[in-house]
C-alpha positions in Angstrom: 9.0 -18.0 -10.8 8.5 -20.1 -7.7 11.5 -21.9 -6.3 13.4 -21.5 -9.6 10.5 -22.9 -11.6 7.9 -20.7 -13.5 4.8 -20.0 -11.4 1.8 -22.2 -12.2 -0.9 -20.4 -14.2 -3.4 -18.6 -12.1 -0.8 -18.0 -9.3 1.1 -14.8 -9.1 4.3 -14.1 -7.2 4.4 -13.6 -3.5 2.0 -10.9 -2.2 3.8 -8.3 0.0 2.2 -7.1 3.2 1.7 -3.5 4.0 2.0 -2.6 7.7 0.4 0.4 9.4 3.2 2.7 10.5 1.1 3.8 13.6 0.2 0.3 15.1 2.4 -2.1 13.1 -0.5 -4.3 12.1 -1.1 -5.7 8.6 -3.4 -3.4 6.5 -6.2 -5.5 5.1 -7.7 -3.0 2.7 -5.2 -0.8 0.9 -8.0 1.5 -0.3 -8.3 2.8 3.3 -4.7 3.8 3.8 -4.0 7.5 4.8 -0.8 8.4 3.1 1.2 11.1 5.0 4.3 12.8 3.7 7.5 11.1 4.8 9.3 13.0 7.6 12.4 12.4 9.6 10.6 12.8 12.9 8.0 10.1 12.2 8.1 7.1 14.6 7.2 3.7 13.1 5.7 0.9 15.0 7.3 -2.5 14.9 5.6 -4.7 12.3 3.1 -7.2 13.8 1.6 -10.3 12.4 -1.9 -9.2 13.5 -4.4 -7.1 11.5 -4.3 -3.3 11.8 -7.2 -1.9 13.8 -6.5 1.8 13.0 -9.1 3.9 11.3 -7.6 4.9 8.9 -4.3 3.0 8.7 -1.3 5.3 8.4 1.6 5.0 6.0 4.4 7.7 5.9 5.2 7.7 2.2 3.9 9.2 -1.0 0.9 7.4 -2.4 1.5 5.0 -5.3 0.9 6.3 -8.8 -2.4 5.1 -10.3 -1.1 5.1 -13.9 0.7 7.4 -16.3 -0.5 10.7 -17.7 -2.1 8.8 -20.6 -4.3 7.0 -18.0 -5.8 10.2 -16.5 -8.2 9.3 -13.7 -10.4 12.4 -14.0 -13.6 12.5 -16.1 -13.3 14.4 -19.4 -13.6 18.2 -19.0 -12.9 18.2 -15.3 -9.7 19.6 -13.8 -7.7 17.4 -11.5 
């Protein structure tokens, strides 16, 4: 829904932005994110409206799931 009305076809909902926890910039390519385990001592940069320039961008959280067990990402016969 957009503003209380259904979203027009071909348009999804709002896209969230992922910010690098090291520099605060917006991560342009989520495939390049280096996920690090969350920790209490991690210091997070203030989110910025500019693109992240880190290589790789850093996010302190567990990586998102790529699907359920029925959607195994490993080729048949290979161990994960």
